[in-house]
N, C-alpha and C positions, 0 to 999 in steps of 0.2 A: 505493500499500502504507501503512495507516494503520501511528501508532506502534505502535499496537498490536498488531501482524502481526508489525512488523519485531523488537519485542521479543522473539516467541515466538519466530521465529528464531534472532537470538540465544542467547537465553536454553539454549533445546532442545542447542544446536552445545558450545556452550563446557561446560556437565554430561557432553553423551557425551562430551568433548577429556579432562576429570575425570579420569571417570568410567576410561581405560583408565591416563593419567598415573599415577594414585592421590596424588596430593601426600601427604607425611604419612606416608605408606601406608593410609589410610582406607579402608573398603571400600566399593567401585562403588556397593552401594547407595544409598547418604548421598550420592552428587555426582547419580548420578540422580533420586532424593528430594528432596534441596533446590532443586534444579530447578523441581521438579512445582507444589513446595510452597508458591515464587515466581510460577510462573504463574496458581495458585490464589489465593495470597494477595495477589496485587495486581488478582486480577480479570480477568486480562487473557482466564480464559474463565468463565463462569459456574460456578456450584458447582454446580451439577444434570450441567451436560454431566461434570463432573471424576466424580463420581458414576456415570453412566452409562459414562462410561471404563473406573474399574475396574471396575465389574459385567462387561462386554463382557469381560473377559481372565479368567474365573472359570474356564474349562474348562482356558485354558494351568494357572492355578495348580492346579487339582486334578490334572492331565498332570505336571508336576514336580515334585509332594507325590508322588505313587508312584514317580517315577522316582527320586527320591533317594533314599527309604526303602529302592526295593532295592539301589541302590548301596551306600547304607552295609551293608547286613543283607550283601551279597556282600565289601566287606571287614569288616566284625566277623569271618565265618563264614570267611575261609582261602580264599574263591571267586578275586578278583583275583591270589595266589600262587599259587593251584594253578593256572588260568592263564598265568601267567607262566613256574612252573617248565614246560609241555605245550608253550609256546610255541619257550622255549628249545633242548627236547630236539628239538624237529620241526624248528629251525634247524640242525642241524647242525653248528652254528660258523661258522654264513656268514650278513655281516652284511644282504646283501640276497635272502638268504632269510626274513630276521627280518620284516626291513621286508614282503616282497612277500605271510607269511603273516597280518601286522597286517592289513594296506591288504582282501585280503580279506573277512577275519573282521569286518572297519568296515564293507564292506561290504551285509554280510547284514544286519551289526544297523539299519544304517540302512536300507537296504528295509524289512524286518519290524518295526522296532522305532519308526524315525524319528530327523532328524537330532539334536531333542536328546537320544534316548539314546544316541546317540555321545558325545555330549560327555560327558551326565553320568556313562554306566554304563562304556562302552569307555575314557574316556582313564584314570585310578584301574588299572584294567587294565595296559595300556599304562607307566604312571609305571615299575608292578613289575615289570616285567620288563627295562622298558630299567636299571633299579638289578640287577637281579638276573643281568644279561649284560654290565655294566660298561662302555655305548657310549657314546654320544654321544646326547642323548637328541632333540636336537632334527629327525631327520629322520622320529624317532617319535611324534614331538609332531607335526608336522605331517599326519602322516596320521590322526590322528583328527580334529582341523579340517577338510583341501579334501575328505576323502571325506564327511564330514556335509554338504556340501552339496552334489558333485561327483557321489551319487547316492539325491540328497533325490527327484529326481521322479520313478523306479522305477515305483514304487506311489501314490496320492494321501496315503496314513496318510504315507509315507515323510517328510514336510513339513508343518506345519502348516501352512504357505505355502499349498499346493492348497488347501485344503479353501476355503480365507481367497477363491481367483483361481476357484474353479470353486464356487463358497456359489449361486451362481443357475445351475446347469445344470452340475452336477458328469456327467460320460459314464460309462456303464458301466465295469464293468473291462475288459472285449474292450474296449472303444474306446478305455480308456487307454491300453491297452499298446500297442495300430495308434500310434496319435499320440509317445506317447514311448516306445516302450523303448528302438529306434533310434537316438534322442537320449541316451538315457540311458548305455546303450554306451559310444558313441564319448567319454560326459564321462567316464566312469572310467577309460577305459582312456587317454584324452587324459590326464588325471590323473594317469595311475600314472606315465606315463612321463617326463614331464615335472619331477613332482617326483621322481624317483627320481635323474634328469640333473642337477637343481639340487643333491641333496643327494650328489651320486658319491662327494665328497671324507670325508665322516663315514662313507659307507658299505663303504672297502675295508676288509680286512683282515679278521679272525675275531671272534670274541665266548667269553667267558668261559666255560668249559667248567660242568655244571651238572649236578653225577651227582644231584642229590635226586631219589627217587621222588615224583611225584606222589600224595598225599594228599587227599582229601577229607573232612574228618568230616561225618555226617547232619545238621547244620544249612548244612552247604555246599551238601549235595546237594540238598534240601527249597531251599535261595535258586535254587540251577538252575533248579529244576521250578519255578519260583515264576517266575522272569525269560522260563522257554516260555510259560507257562500266558497270562503278559502278554502273549507278543507274539499268542497267538492268542485274546487278549482282544481287541485290538489290531484285527488282520485280522475278526475276526469284528462288532463293532463300524465301521467302516468303507464291508462289506460291507453292513451292514443303514441305512447312513446316519444313524449314531449320531454326537452328540459323542464323542469318545474322553475325556476329563478325566475323568468318574465312574471307569467303569467301571476305569481302570487304580488312581485312587486307591484303589477301594474291595477290590480283586484286589490289590494291593502288603498296604493292611494288614492280608488278613484273613490274607496268608502273616508276613507280620508275627505274628501272634496268633498264628500255629498255630505258628513257629517258636520264641517266648519260651514258651509252653506247656511244649512239651519240650524246652525248655533252665532250663527255670523260672528266666528272667530277666528281669530289670523291664524295661519297656515303654520307662523314662524314659532308660535308658538306646545305645537305640537313636537315639531323638529328640535327645538332648540334646547329639550328634557333628553332624546331618544343618544345614547351610547354609540354614538358611531366611531368610538374608538377600534368596536370589537371592527369593524369591517380591513383598517389597515391589520391587525393584527394575524387576521384570518390571510392577507395576502402575505405576510410574514412567512406563515407555516406556509405554505405553496412555494414560494422562493427555497428554503429548508428542502421542500420532498425533493425540487431540481437538483441542491445541492446532494443530499444525501443516497438520491440516486446517481447520482453523478462519479459519487465518493467509493462505487462497488457494491449496494444497497442489493439492487436488481439482480447482480451474478452472483450475492450469495443467498439469495430468494432461492434463484429460478436452482442450486447447485443442492439447497436443502429440500427442494419437493424433488426433483430426480432420488434423493435418496430415502424419503420418505413411501414412494411409490413402488418399491424396491420391500416392506413391512409387510408382514403381515396386514393383512384388510383392518384390521382390529388399532392392535399397534400403532398403523400408521394415520387412521384417522382422529386417536385420542392422543398424539406424536402434535398432529398436523390443525387444528385446534385448540390444545397449550401454549405451543409456540408460538402460533401467530397471538392468543390470548394475552401472553406476557408483552410477547415481540408489540404490540398495538400502547400499553401503556411504557414502552420505552420509547417510541417515535411518535404517538398518535395514531392513532387511527387512519386520520386521513393522511397520510403518508404512506404506513402499512399500506392500507387498501390500493392507493393507485401504481403501487409497488408488485402487491398480490395478484393485480388482473395483469400487468404486462409477463409479469410471471408463469402463471397460468397460462396464456398465451405462449406465448415461447416454450412454455415445456407441456402444451398441450395437452394442459390436466382435466380433465370429467369425470362424472357420475360423484362418491363420495367427499370423496376428497376435495374437492372443490367445495361441496354445500359444506364442508363441515371446517377450511380456510373462512366462508362466510362469517357463519354461527360464532368466531371466533376475534374475527375483526369486531362484531356487531359488540357481542357479549364480552369479551375478554376486557371492553378498558371498565368494569365493573371493579378491578382491582385497587386502580389507584386514580388520583385528581388529573391524570395527564393521558389519558386513558383515550380520551374520545372527545369533538371540538364538544359536541355538547354539557359534556361532563365542563369544561371551561367556560362554555360558557353559563351553564349553572353557578357556577363559583364566580363570576363575574356578576352576575345579576343578585346573589346573596350580599358578597362583600360590598353594592352601589346601595344597598337597604341595611350598611355600617355591621354585619354579619359576618360571621370569618366561619370553614369549618378546613382546619389544618392537615398538610398531606397524609401528616404523622395518623391522626385521627379516622383521617376518610382511609387510608389502609390497611387500620384494625378491623373497619368492620368489614373493606374487601374481600380478606383473607379469608373469613369465613363465609358471607353470602356470594362470591364467584363461583369457585369450583364445582360444587355442586348444582351448580346450574348448567353450570359449564357441560360437566360430563353427561348428564341427562341427556341435554340438548344434541350437543353429539352424538349419541349413542342413537337416539331417535331419529336425528337428518340421516347417518349411515344408513338404518334400516329404511328408510323410504327411498332411498335414492337407488336407484338401480348403477 
């Protein structure tokens, strides 16, 4: 490995570590942006390759922009407080019932709007619910992070990584469900019970009564309708094999325009409150993807796949799933998904091995906060509201929650793949 390649790996790892630690409370985007700038500035990769990497992320930027706009509309017009009030009332004083209710909602949001939407849209609602109910927030924070990955392979749109891994040969919806529905159910159920057991001490007791009558103003109702429209747009775009970013962004802008006209408010009031730093952060990650790829990651991945193909079927699938799952926590599942997709195509991998690699990419990130873009977005969302979960605290939960869910989902995916 050349000195330039060694430098790329070191810079990328340091940038991700600093993003998590946030020295002097400097925002996450600065550390990733600085790492990407050093890689480009020292010509560790050509400028043209960096530009190509940024352009490759266009669909992701548009998708996130649309989701952040919807989230801010919901925040401004009381949707999150309304949902929090309903959740608390339906929990009937039980912390476990509130935990279960939020978990179910998170599952549906992930399935029909993607894991990134769970991080961006659901997390603020859960924060509002924990404040209203005066409960220990950690178990409910964890739900948003863990279910965003555990339910992310029910449908192709449930995780953008699915579209990356199966870019060259996406199965029809019926075939997708045959391959992954049992694996997804096992993943969701196993994650629920292990996470609930891990948080059992904080889930004892009752929650504060909330006699407030749920009320949602016209703008809030329009926002809710808008979220439902975006979910329908996502499903339609996915069924047609189209990119998801542009239709999501256009739908969110149209909804914002309608609400601004009805409320006679300035669009700048909405736009100024959105955490736009997420977009350069993702762009920086895409540059690091290209850099890590050029540093030999693709070759290493192809070699590993060729080795796995010579193992016994169950040993090979388990090794592929857990190897990929752990790998997502080292370099994030966004880079690894792109590398895996190229490796699968180059090595002509099909069948069970490709299926379990996808399961590892989607579910493996439940081990640590570095695992997926959705988890990073979740971390940014809770930090924005003055909360935080350390990397160590997440890892302690992830070590318990991720392995059984991944093992069960891998077995199911392998059995249902010819």
